MIVOKOL-509538 format. One record per residue (C-alpha): x, y, z; residue in three letters; chain. Coordinates in Angstrom, 2 decimals. Layout:
[[X,Y,Z],"ALA","A"] ...
! end
This chain:
[[0.02,-0.16,-0.04],"MET","A"] [[0.98,3.47,-0.46],"LEU","A"] [[2.31,5.94,2.04],"ARG","A"] [[-0.09,8.87,2.70],"ARG","A"] [[0.83,11.70,0.98],"THR","A"] [[-1.50,14.34,1.79],"ALA","A"] [[-4.64,14.30,4.02],"LEU","A"] [[-6.47,16.83,6.26],"ALA","A"] [[-6.04,15.89,9.67],"THR","A"] [[-6.05,17.54,13.18],"SER","A"] [[-2.63,17.63,15.29],"MET","A"] [[-3.16,15.48,18.61],"LEU","A"] [[-0.36,15.65,20.96],"LEU","A"] [[-0.64,14.23,24.66],"ILE","A"] [[2.81,14.10,26.05],"GLY","A"] [[1.72,12.65,29.51],"ALA","A"] [[-0.33,9.88,30.83],"LEU","A"] [[-1.85,7.86,27.87],"LEU","A"] [[-5.25,6.52,28.94],"LEU","A"] [[-6.10,4.37,26.19],"THR","A"] [[-5.36,0.70,25.58],"SER","A"] [[-5.48,-2.92,24.44],"CYS","A"] [[-1.48,-8.23,25.01],"THR","A"] [[-1.09,-10.71,22.35],"GLY","A"] [[-1.73,-13.45,19.85],"SER","A"] [[-0.83,-12.69,16.71],"ASN","A"] [[-3.42,-12.45,13.62],"THR","A"] [[-2.29,-13.73,10.20],"THR","A"] [[-4.61,-12.88,7.45],"PRO","A"] [[-3.68,-14.35,4.04],"ASN","A"] [[-0.94,-12.09,2.19],"PRO","A"] [[-1.47,-11.93,-1.57],"THR","A"] [[1.98,-12.80,-2.21],"GLY","A"] [[5.59,-13.33,-0.68],"GLU","A"] [[7.02,-11.40,2.13],"ALA","A"] [[9.13,-8.28,1.14],"ASP","A"] [[12.07,-7.86,3.00],"PRO","A"] [[12.34,-4.27,1.69],"ASN","A"] [[8.94,-3.33,2.37],"ALA","A"] [[7.57,-0.49,4.55],"THR","A"] [[4.74,-1.25,7.11],"LEU","A"] [[2.85,2.00,7.42],"THR","A"] [[0.59,1.75,10.68],"VAL","A"] [[-2.09,4.30,11.54],"ARG","A"] [[-2.22,5.41,15.37],"LEU","A"] [[-4.00,7.89,16.81],"SER","A"] [[-1.79,9.46,19.74],"LEU","A"] [[1.23,10.98,18.84],"GLU","A"] [[4.22,11.36,21.57],"PRO","A"] [[5.48,15.10,22.12],"SER","A"] [[9.05,14.01,22.08],"ASN","A"] [[11.00,10.88,22.00],"LEU","A"] [[12.56,10.70,25.33],"ASP","A"] [[10.79,7.91,26.99],"ILE","A"] [[12.64,8.05,30.28],"ARG","A"] [[11.50,11.73,30.84],"ARG","A"] [[8.19,11.92,29.12],"THR","A"] [[4.94,10.20,30.45],"SER","A"] [[2.26,8.78,27.66],"GLY","A"] [[1.48,5.64,26.72],"ALA","A"] [[1.98,6.46,22.92],"SER","A"] [[5.95,6.39,23.51],"LEU","A"] [[5.64,2.73,24.74],"GLU","A"] [[3.78,2.00,22.01],"GLN","A"] [[6.39,3.07,19.65],"ALA","A"] [[9.49,2.60,21.34],"LEU","A"] [[9.51,-0.56,23.89],"ILE","A"] [[10.38,-3.75,21.91],"ASP","A"] [[11.06,-2.22,19.14],"ASN","A"] [[13.55,0.53,19.96],"VAL","A"] [[14.35,0.27,23.52],"TYR","A"] [[14.91,-3.00,25.55],"GLN","A"] [[15.04,-4.40,29.20],"GLY","A"] [[16.57,-7.63,30.46],"LEU","A"] [[12.92,-8.71,29.99],"VAL","A"] [[9.79,-7.95,28.45],"THR","A"] [[5.96,-9.07,28.21],"ARG","A"] [[5.11,-11.80,25.79],"ASN","A"] [[1.74,-10.44,24.71],"GLY","A"] [[0.78,-14.18,23.15],"ASP","A"] [[0.92,-15.61,26.66],"ASP","A"] [[-1.23,-13.17,29.03],"SER","A"] [[1.90,-10.83,29.28],"ASN","A"] [[4.01,-13.45,30.75],"ALA","A"] [[7.68,-12.61,31.46],"ILE","A"] [[9.92,-13.12,28.49],"ALA","A"] [[13.73,-12.55,27.98],"PRO","A"] [[14.91,-9.65,25.97],"ALA","A"] [[18.74,-8.43,26.84],"LEU","A"] [[18.70,-11.35,29.64],"ALA","A"] [[18.58,-14.83,28.37],"THR","A"] [[17.91,-16.30,31.80],"ALA","A"] [[17.14,-15.42,35.49],"TRP","A"] [[16.74,-17.06,38.92],"THR","A"] [[14.76,-15.90,41.99],"VAL","A"] [[16.11,-17.14,45.29],"SER","A"] [[13.60,-18.56,47.69],"PRO","A"] [[12.98,-15.82,49.95],"ASP","A"] [[12.28,-13.69,46.54],"GLY","A"] [[14.98,-10.95,47.41],"LEU","A"] [[17.50,-11.69,44.92],"THR","A"] [[17.21,-11.43,41.05],"TYR","A"] [[20.33,-13.09,39.44],"THR","A"] [[20.39,-12.09,35.23],"PHE","A"] [[22.45,-13.58,32.90],"THR","A"] [[23.13,-11.35,30.06],"LEU","A"] [[22.81,-11.89,26.26],"ARG","A"] [[26.16,-11.86,24.37],"GLN","A"] [[26.70,-9.86,21.19],"GLY","A"] [[24.27,-7.24,21.92],"VAL","A"] [[25.15,-3.69,20.36],"THR","A"] [[23.27,-0.21,20.69],"PHE","A"] [[22.25,1.27,17.55],"HIS","A"] [[25.56,3.44,17.38],"ASP","A"] [[27.13,0.35,17.21],"GLY","A"] [[28.55,-0.20,20.85],"SER","A"] [[28.54,-3.10,22.55],"ALA","A"] [[26.27,-3.72,25.38],"LEU","A"] [[28.19,-4.29,28.97],"THR","A"] [[27.21,-5.17,32.45],"ALA","A"] [[27.77,-1.50,33.23],"ASP","A"] [[25.09,-0.21,30.87],"ASP","A"] [[22.72,-2.17,32.77],"VAL","A"] [[23.82,-1.68,36.27],"ILE","A"] [[24.24,2.26,35.64],"THR","A"] [[20.73,1.99,33.68],"SER","A"] [[19.18,0.55,36.46],"LEU","A"] [[20.76,2.88,39.44],"GLN","A"] [[19.91,6.06,37.57],"THR","A"] [[16.19,4.76,37.17],"ALA","A"] [[16.31,4.27,40.78],"LYS","A"] [[18.00,7.22,41.87],"ASP","A"] [[16.37,10.05,39.78],"ASP","A"] [[12.69,10.56,40.34],"PRO","A"] [[12.38,12.58,36.81],"THR","A"] [[12.73,9.24,35.38],"ILE","A"] [[9.27,7.47,34.58],"GLN","A"] [[8.28,4.84,36.84],"ASN","A"] [[10.91,5.26,38.76],"SER","A"] [[9.25,4.50,41.74],"SER","A"] [[9.16,0.55,40.43],"ASP","A"] [[12.84,0.22,41.73],"LEU","A"] [[12.22,1.98,44.95],"ALA","A"] [[12.84,-1.63,46.83],"ASN","A"] [[16.13,-2.10,45.17],"VAL","A"] [[18.86,-2.33,47.43],"ALA","A"] [[21.61,-3.27,45.50],"SER","A"] [[22.63,-3.76,42.04],"ILE","A"] [[26.11,-5.76,41.03],"ALA","A"] [[27.78,-7.39,38.66],"SER","A"] [[29.94,-10.34,39.65],"PRO","A"] [[31.34,-10.85,36.56],"ASP","A"] [[30.88,-9.29,32.84],"ALA","A"] [[27.95,-11.69,31.72],"SER","A"] [[25.84,-11.23,35.31],"THR","A"] [[23.92,-8.86,36.52],"VAL","A"] [[22.32,-9.17,40.55],"VAL","A"] [[19.52,-7.32,41.89],"VAL","A"] [[18.90,-7.50,45.33],"THR","A"] [[15.50,-6.10,46.76],"LEU","A"] [[15.26,-4.85,50.32],"ALA","A"] [[11.72,-6.91,50.78],"LYS","A"] [[9.82,-9.32,48.45],"PRO","A"] [[7.91,-7.80,45.52],"ASN","A"] [[6.54,-10.39,43.47],"ILE","A"] [[5.47,-7.95,40.75],"ASP","A"] [[9.19,-6.77,40.31],"PHE","A"] [[10.19,-8.65,36.98],"LEU","A"] [[6.74,-7.31,35.30],"PHE","A"] [[7.67,-3.98,36.56],"ALA","A"] [[11.17,-4.46,35.02],"MET","A"] [[8.92,-4.92,31.65],"THR","A"] [[8.60,-1.53,32.05],"GLY","A"] [[10.07,2.09,31.61],"ARG","A"] [[12.48,1.69,34.83],"ALA","A"] [[13.72,-1.65,33.17],"GLY","A"] [[14.80,-0.14,30.11],"LEU","A"] [[18.75,-0.16,29.19],"ILE","A"] [[20.65,2.83,27.84],"PHE","A"] [[24.40,3.20,26.90],"LYS","A"] [[25.97,4.37,29.83],"SER","A"] [[27.40,8.15,29.48],"GLY","A"] [[25.35,8.37,26.12],"ASP","A"] [[25.13,12.08,25.04],"THR","A"] [[22.20,11.41,22.68],"THR","A"] [[19.36,13.99,22.76],"ASN","A"] [[16.48,11.77,23.74],"PHE","A"] [[14.19,14.33,22.77],"GLN","A"] [[14.74,13.92,19.25],"THR","A"] [[17.13,10.98,18.74],"ALA","A"] [[17.10,7.48,20.35],"ALA","A"] [[19.83,4.69,20.82],"ASN","A"] [[18.90,1.49,21.89],"GLY","A"] [[19.47,-2.00,21.59],"THR","A"] [[15.91,-3.42,19.69],"GLY","A"] [[15.46,-4.48,16.53],"PRO","A"] [[14.62,-0.48,14.93],"PHE","A"] [[16.00,2.22,14.98],"ARG","A"] [[14.36,5.49,15.03],"VAL","A"] [[14.96,7.12,11.31],"GLU","A"] [[13.41,10.67,11.29],"SER","A"] [[10.10,12.11,13.10],"ARG","A"] [[8.10,14.60,11.36],"ASN","A"] [[6.36,16.34,14.50],"ALA","A"] [[2.30,16.34,14.03],"GLY","A"] [[2.42,13.71,11.23],"GLN","A"] [[4.84,10.20,11.63],"SER","A"] [[7.69,8.43,13.23],"LEU","A"] [[9.83,6.32,10.79],"THR","A"] [[11.63,3.27,11.97],"LEU","A"] [[14.27,1.65,10.22],"SER","A"] [[15.75,-1.90,10.55],"ARG","A"] [[18.53,-2.20,12.47],"TYR","A"] [[20.95,-4.81,10.65],"ASP","A"] [[23.35,-5.11,13.77],"GLY","A"] [[20.30,-6.33,15.81],"TYR","A"] [[21.47,-9.62,18.19],"TRP","A"] [[18.15,-11.26,16.93],"GLY","A"] [[16.08,-12.21,14.30],"ASP","A"] [[16.01,-9.59,11.93],"LYS","A"] [[13.03,-7.21,11.52],"ALA","A"] [[10.69,-8.77,8.66],"GLY","A"] [[10.32,-4.95,6.98],"VAL","A"] [[12.91,-2.69,6.06],"ALA","A"] [[10.99,0.53,7.32],"GLU","A"] [[8.00,1.04,9.38],"VAL","A"] [[5.91,4.49,9.24],"VAL","A"] [[3.88,4.99,12.33],"LEU","A"] [[1.49,7.48,10.76],"ASP","A"] [[-0.48,9.64,13.18],"TYR","A"] [[-3.94,10.25,12.38],"ILE","A"] [[-6.19,11.37,15.43],"PRO","A"] [[-9.57,12.05,13.08],"ASP","A"] [[-11.66,9.12,12.63],"GLN","A"] [[-12.73,9.57,9.23],"SER","A"] [[-9.42,10.80,8.15],"ALA","A"] [[-8.01,7.66,9.42],"ALA","A"] [[-10.78,5.63,7.56],"THR","A"] [[-10.13,7.70,4.20],"ASN","A"] [[-6.77,6.74,4.48],"ALA","A"] [[-7.37,2.85,4.83],"ALA","A"] [[-9.77,2.84,2.09],"VAL","A"] [[-7.49,4.81,-0.20],"ALA","A"] [[-4.74,2.52,0.21],"GLY","A"] [[-2.31,4.70,2.37],"ASP","A"] [[-1.86,2.92,5.26],"VAL","A"] [[-1.19,-1.07,5.65],"ASP","A"] [[-2.86,-1.34,9.38],"VAL","A"] [[-5.18,0.78,11.31],"ALA","A"] [[-5.45,0.74,15.07],"LEU","A"] [[-8.64,1.85,16.92],"GLU","A"] [[-10.93,1.66,13.98],"ILE","A"] [[-14.24,3.48,14.38],"ASP","A"] [[-16.76,0.58,14.81],"PRO","A"] [[-19.36,2.97,12.84],"GLU","A"] [[-16.90,3.28,10.08],"LEU","A"] [[-15.66,-0.39,9.89],"ARG","A"] [[-18.05,-1.13,6.89],"GLY","A"] [[-16.08,1.26,4.88],"GLN","A"] [[-12.94,-0.19,5.56],"ILE","A"] [[-14.22,-3.76,4.92],"GLU","A"] [[-15.97,-2.78,1.78],"GLY","A"] [[-12.30,-2.81,-0.02],"THR","A"] [[-11.72,-6.22,0.52],"ASN","A"] [[-8.29,-5.11,1.74],"ASN","A"] [[-8.66,-5.78,5.27],"PHE","A"] [[-9.65,-7.93,7.78],"THR","A"] [[-10.83,-6.67,10.93],"ILE","A"] [[-9.29,-7.95,14.25],"GLU","A"] [[-10.06,-7.30,17.92],"SER","A"] [[-7.99,-8.22,20.92],"GLY","A"] [[-7.44,-8.84,24.75],"LEU","A"] [[-6.69,-5.56,26.50],"THR","A"] [[-5.99,-4.33,30.19],"THR","A"] [[-7.73,-0.82,28.76],"ASP","A"] [[-10.64,0.13,31.82],"LYS","A"] [[-12.85,2.87,30.87],"GLY","A"] [[-13.06,4.43,34.44],"THR","A"] [[-15.80,6.83,35.39],"LEU","A"] [[-13.95,8.02,38.62],"ALA","A"] [[-15.44,9.38,41.77],"PHE","A"] [[-13.95,11.97,43.75],"ASN","A"] [[-14.20,9.85,46.95],"ASN","A"] [[-13.19,12.71,49.03],"GLN","A"] [[-15.60,15.50,48.00],"ARG","A"] [[-19.28,15.53,49.22],"ALA","A"] [[-21.85,13.75,48.16],"PRO","A"] [[-19.38,11.35,46.66],"LEU","A"] [[-17.73,10.51,50.06],"ASN","A"] [[-21.23,9.11,50.80],"ASP","A"] [[-21.25,5.04,49.43],"GLN","A"] [[-24.93,5.72,48.76],"ARG","A"] [[-24.73,8.23,46.00],"VAL","A"] [[-21.82,6.41,44.34],"ARG","A"] [[-23.60,3.29,44.53],"GLU","A"] [[-27.21,4.99,43.00],"ALA","A"] [[-24.83,6.31,40.22],"LEU","A"] [[-23.64,3.10,39.43],"ARG","A"] [[-27.19,1.77,39.47],"LEU","A"] [[-27.99,4.32,37.04],"ALA","A"] [[-26.08,2.92,34.16],"ILE","A"] [[-26.90,0.51,31.54],"ASP","A"] [[-23.77,-1.06,30.86],"HIS","A"] [[-24.85,-3.26,28.19],"LYS","A"] [[-26.60,-0.16,26.19],"ALA","A"] [[-23.67,2.09,26.60],"LEU","A"] [[-21.52,-0.69,24.95],"ILE","A"] [[-23.98,-1.44,22.14],"GLU","A"] [[-23.89,2.69,21.53],"THR","A"] [[-20.32,2.48,21.58],"LEU","A"] [[-20.39,-0.16,19.38],"GLY","A"] [[-17.45,-2.47,20.56],"SER","A"] [[-16.23,-3.25,24.42],"GLY","A"] [[-16.86,-5.95,26.93],"ASP","A"] [[-18.62,-5.47,30.61],"GLU","A"] [[-16.19,-4.98,33.29],"LEU","A"] [[-17.38,-4.43,37.36],"TYR","A"] [[-14.19,-3.95,39.04],"GLY","A"] [[-11.06,-2.34,38.99],"PRO","A"] [[-9.07,-5.47,37.65],"ILE","A"] [[-8.87,-6.51,33.85],"ALA","A"] [[-9.39,-10.75,32.69],"PRO","A"] [[-5.12,-10.36,31.89],"LEU","A"] [[-4.48,-9.41,35.09],"ASP","A"] [[-3.17,-11.26,38.28],"PRO","A"] [[-6.36,-11.28,40.89],"GLY","A"] [[-9.09,-10.99,38.34],"TYR","A"] [[-12.80,-12.28,39.11],"GLU","A"] [[-15.72,-11.60,36.92],"ASP","A"] [[-17.89,-9.40,39.60],"LEU","A"] [[-20.92,-8.89,37.03],"SER","A"] [[-22.99,-10.18,39.79],"GLY","A"] [[-22.33,-7.66,42.29],"SER","A"] [[-24.28,-4.84,40.93],"ILE","A"] [[-26.73,-4.47,37.88],"SER","A"] [[-28.67,-1.50,36.24],"TYR","A"] [[-31.48,-0.78,38.65],"ASN","A"] [[-32.56,3.31,38.28],"PRO","A"] [[-35.33,2.72,40.95],"ASP","A"] [[-33.05,1.62,43.64],"ARG","A"] [[-30.56,4.53,42.54],"ALA","A"] [[-33.41,6.98,43.01],"ARG","A"] [[-34.01,5.45,46.38],"GLU","A"] [[-30.46,5.69,47.66],"LEU","A"] [[-30.13,9.28,46.36],"LEU","A"] [[-33.32,10.00,48.79],"ALA","A"] [[-32.04,8.15,51.63],"GLN","A"] [[-28.64,10.29,51.31],"ALA","A"] [[-30.63,13.30,50.92],"GLY","A"] [[-29.16,14.17,47.77],"ALA","A"] [[-32.21,14.66,45.44],"GLU","A"] [[-31.78,17.29,42.68],"ASN","A"] [[-28.08,16.46,42.72],"LEU","A"] [[-25.86,18.46,40.22],"SER","A"] [[-22.81,17.18,39.53],"LEU","A"] [[-19.74,17.98,36.87],"THR","A"] [[-18.21,15.58,34.57],"LEU","A"] [[-14.16,16.53,33.38],"THR","A"] [[-13.57,14.62,30.45],"ILE","A"] [[-10.60,14.64,28.03],"PRO","A"] [[-11.74,15.85,24.75],"ASN","A"] [[-10.15,12.86,22.89],"VAL","A"] [[-12.73,10.69,23.85],"TYR","A"] [[-16.01,10.62,22.03],"PRO","A"] [[-19.26,12.22,23.13],"THR","A"] [[-21.23,9.40,23.07],"THR","A"] [[-19.84,8.73,26.50],"ILE","A"] [[-21.14,11.82,28.19],"PRO","A"] [[-24.13,12.30,26.25],"THR","A"] [[-24.96,8.80,27.71],"PHE","A"] [[-24.10,9.45,31.02],"LEU","A"] [[-25.90,13.13,30.90],"VAL","A"] [[-29.24,10.89,29.91],"SER","A"] [[-28.88,7.83,32.24],"SER","A"] [[-28.36,10.29,35.50],"PHE","A"] [[-31.35,12.37,34.41],"ALA","A"] [[-33.25,9.82,34.67],"ASP","A"] [[-33.02,9.56,38.33],"VAL","A"] [[-32.94,13.16,38.95],"GLY","A"] [[-29.16,14.13,38.73],"VAL","A"] [[-27.91,16.99,36.68],"THR","A"] [[-24.64,15.81,34.91],"LEU","A"] [[-22.49,18.88,33.59],"LYS","A"] [[-20.15,18.00,30.93],"VAL","A"] [[-16.60,19.48,30.97],"ASN","A"] [[-14.92,18.56,28.16],"SER","A"] [[-11.03,19.81,28.37],"VAL","A"] [[-7.49,19.15,26.60],"ASP","A"] [[-5.50,16.39,28.13],"PHE","A"] [[-3.23,18.95,30.02],"THR","A"] [[-5.96,20.66,31.15],"ALA","A"] [[-7.23,17.26,32.35],"TRP","A"] [[-3.39,16.33,33.81],"LEU","A"] [[-3.60,19.37,36.02],"GLN","A"] [[-7.27,19.75,37.17],"ASP","A"] [[-8.16,15.92,37.85],"VAL","A"] [[-5.18,13.87,37.97],"TYR","A"] [[-2.77,16.58,39.93],"THR","A"] [[-5.06,19.13,41.59],"ASN","A"] [[-7.97,16.44,42.52],"HIS","A"] [[-10.30,19.18,41.40],"ASP","A"] [[-13.05,17.47,40.14],"TYR","A"] [[-16.62,15.38,41.02],"ASP","A"] [[-16.75,12.78,38.16],"LEU","A"] [[-14.38,12.34,35.37],"SER","A"] [[-13.62,9.61,32.57],"PHE","A"] [[-10.51,8.17,31.23],"VAL","A"] [[-9.33,4.96,29.97],"ARG","A"] [[-6.69,3.46,32.15],"HIS","A"] [[-4.54,1.30,30.05],"VAL","A"] [[-1.97,0.32,32.19],"GLU","A"] [[-1.95,-3.48,33.07],"ALA","A"] [[-1.18,-4.56,36.96],"ARG","A"] [[-2.25,-1.15,38.13],"ASP","A"] [[-4.17,-1.98,41.14],"PHE","A"] [[-1.97,-0.27,43.36],"GLY","A"] [[-3.74,2.91,42.44],"ASN","A"] [[-6.79,1.84,45.00],"TRP","A"] [[-4.03,1.19,47.49],"ALA","A"] [[-2.48,4.78,47.44],"ASN","A"] [[-5.08,7.40,48.93],"PRO","A"] [[-2.79,10.16,47.10],"SER","A"] [[-4.38,9.20,43.71],"TYR","A"] [[-6.49,11.34,41.94],"TYR","A"] [[-9.44,8.86,43.08],"PHE","A"] [[-9.14,9.67,46.62],"GLY","A"] [[-9.78,6.56,47.81],"TYR","A"] [[-8.45,5.52,51.20],"ASP","A"] [[-9.11,1.91,52.68],"ASN","A"] [[-6.65,0.49,55.17],"ALA","A"] [[-7.86,-3.11,54.48],"GLU","A"] [[-7.53,-2.77,50.77],"VAL","A"] [[-4.28,-1.43,51.53],"GLN","A"] [[-2.75,-4.13,53.50],"GLY","A"] [[-4.04,-6.64,50.91],"LEU","A"] [[-2.34,-5.14,48.32],"TYR","A"] [[0.98,-4.84,50.60],"ALA","A"] [[0.26,-8.81,51.45],"GLN","A"] [[0.04,-9.57,47.61],"SER","A"] [[3.31,-8.04,46.72],"LEU","A"] [[5.25,-9.49,49.67],"ALA","A"] [[4.16,-13.39,49.01],"THR","A"] [[6.44,-15.31,46.67],"THR","A"] [[3.33,-17.63,45.74],"ASP","A"] [[1.59,-16.52,42.72],"GLN","A"] [[-1.91,-17.92,43.36],"GLN","A"] [[-1.71,-16.37,47.24],"GLN","A"] [[-1.09,-13.18,45.65],"SER","A"] [[-3.77,-13.41,42.97],"SER","A"] [[-6.19,-14.49,45.84],"ASP","A"] [[-5.07,-11.40,47.89],"LEU","A"] [[-5.88,-8.82,44.80],"LEU","A"] [[-9.02,-10.44,44.11],"ALA","A"] [[-10.11,-9.88,47.61],"GLU","A"] [[-8.86,-6.62,48.11],"ALA","A"] [[-10.70,-5.81,44.35],"ALA","A"] [[-13.98,-7.13,45.52],"ARG","A"] [[-14.02,-4.47,48.25],"ILE","A"] [[-13.17,-1.86,46.03],"VAL","A"] [[-16.07,-2.90,44.09],"SER","A"] [[-18.36,-3.33,46.96],"ASP","A"] [[-17.46,0.15,48.11],"GLU","A"] [[-18.39,1.74,44.83],"ASP","A"] [[-15.18,3.74,44.69],"ALA","A"] [[-15.65,3.95,40.88],"ALA","A"] [[-17.56,2.85,37.94],"ASP","A"] [[-16.03,0.45,35.12],"TRP","A"] [[-17.94,1.31,32.32],"LEU","A"] [[-16.33,-1.02,29.69],"PHE","A"] [[-13.29,-3.18,29.18],"LEU","A"] [[-11.92,-1.79,25.86],"SER","A"] [[-12.02,-3.94,23.01],"THR","A"] [[-10.32,-1.99,20.10],"PRO","A"] [[-10.75,-2.85,16.35],"LEU","A"] [[-7.44,-3.05,14.19],"THR","A"] [[-7.63,-3.04,10.30],"ALA","A"] [[-4.78,-5.23,9.32],"VAL","A"] [[-4.09,-5.34,5.48],"GLY","A"] [[-4.48,-8.65,3.47],"THR","A"] [[-0.69,-7.89,2.66],"ASN","A"] [[0.25,-8.04,6.39],"VAL","A"] [[1.13,-11.37,8.25],"SER","A"] [[2.23,-11.69,12.15],"ASN","A"] [[0.56,-8.50,13.32],"PHE","A"] [[0.13,-8.50,17.01],"PRO","A"] [[-3.31,-8.61,18.21],"LYS","A"] [[-3.61,-7.50,21.76],"ASN","A"] [[-2.74,-4.55,24.38],"SER","A"] [[-1.45,-2.67,21.05],"LEU","A"] [[-1.81,1.00,22.60],"ASN","A"] [[0.59,0.07,25.25],"VAL","A"] [[2.80,-2.38,23.17],"ARG","A"] [[3.28,-2.91,19.58],"LEU","A"] [[5.90,-4.90,18.71],"PRO","A"] [[6.83,-4.69,15.03],"LEU","A"] [[9.78,-7.00,14.37],"ALA","A"] [[7.94,-10.13,13.59],"GLY","A"] [[5.53,-8.38,11.02],"VAL","A"] [[5.81,-8.91,7.34],"THR","A"] [[4.52,-7.27,4.18],"VAL","A"] [[3.80,-9.04,1.02],"ALA","A"] [[5.33,-8.06,-2.07],"ALA","A"] [[2.41,-6.50,-4.75],"GLU","A"] 
! end
C-alpha cells in the first residue's frame, strides 16, 4: 500500500499519561504474495508522543512506539501468553527462595544502534539511574531495590529490600529499559537503543519512521521500514485505509468499519486489553464521599446499552482486567436498577443533585451524552466539562479538582492505584492497602492473585468508581500483512515479526 501523501488531519499531542489501551496473540491474514524484506509497513495510530524521551516523558504512546522496537530491558512481556515475562537482554534469570535476589544472565553480542557493545556496566548504570532519579518515568518501581551488582561481565544481580512479586513485571516497563552508560544522545529528538529498529526520522504532527537495525542481536525485522502515521481523526483514518495509504489502522471507529471492510483489503481484528473505561468518583468530595450516592450512580448506568451504543467493548465491574492477576468476574455484584438508584439518593438526601463530569476531549461525545441521559433519569443533573488532556492532567490528575471524571486506564497490573490514597481517585481503605501489600510480599503467585481478588471485591463493593467497559479496540489489518500483534496494541506494539507481502 502507498504511503499517505496528503490528508487533512488535526494534530493531537498528548505528552503525558495516555489512557487508552489494548496483550497478544498474532493474527495472520492471507497475504497476497511472498514477504518482501525491503517493504515499508505503514501503521495508523491516533495519539502521538510529544517527543522521543521515553525516560522522562510520560504517555503510553511512547511505550507503544519504542519499547520492544527501539528500546529493550532485561525482560519483556509476551503478549501471546497473557503478558508472561519473556527474555530480552537477559537470556535467563533466577530468583532466590526468599524472593529478594534476582540474578540475570546477560545476552552476548548485543550492540546499541551506535554500534557500541552492551556491557554489564550499562545495565547497572541504567537501573541505578532509574532508581535514584525521580524524574525518570516509573522510578518508584525500583524504590525497593537495595543493590545492583555485577559479579562478572555476563551477570547482573539485583537485590531487593523486601519481596515484591511484581518486580519482574515492573522490569518490563520504563524503569527497566537499558541505555548506554554516558550516552550523549539528545533523547528528545533521537534514540539509541538495542532493539530491532532504530529511529530514522520524526515528522512532528504527522509520523515517526523506524528503520531496520541490521546489527540486531536477534532475528532481523521482517520489514525494512515502519512508518507510524499519526492520524487522530477517525474519518481521516478511515479515508487513509480506504485509499490504500496505510497497511494497518489501529482503533478504528466501529461505525466506520464497513467502509474499510468494503475494500476487501483488510481483516478486522479485536484483541484482549487491560484498557478499563473508568468513571472516577472523587471519593474525598461531598456528596461522593457517601457510598449511597456512588452506588446510586452506578445503578443508574445500563452498561450493556452503553457498550451497544459505542459499538465495541466488554462489561467490566471491577478494577482488575481479565489479563491481570486477581481478576474475578464481578458482574453479579451490581446491575442496572434506576429505581433503587432513586431510593439511595433519597436516603442520602441527594435529590436534585448536580454534578460535573470532567472528560478529556479525545474521547467520543457518545460517553458523556449517555451518562447525562442516564443520570437525568434518576434526578441527577450532569454537566460536562470537556477539556484538553493537559488541562485534565492539571485539574483532575494533579489537583484532584473534580466531581466525576472519565479516562481509559490502559496500564496492566495497576491495582496499586486503589491502594494509594494520594492517587486522584481519593480512595482510602486500610484493608485494601494491607491486602495489596501482602499480595506483593508473597512469593506464591496464586496467593498473590487471591489477595488481589479480595481487595478488588472490596473496591467494587464500596463503589469506589464505576468501570463502564473493558475496551476491545478494532484493528484493520491489511491482507498483505502477516503476523501483526493482536492484543494490548495501545501499550505495546512489537513489530519485528511483522511482514508485508510483495505487490
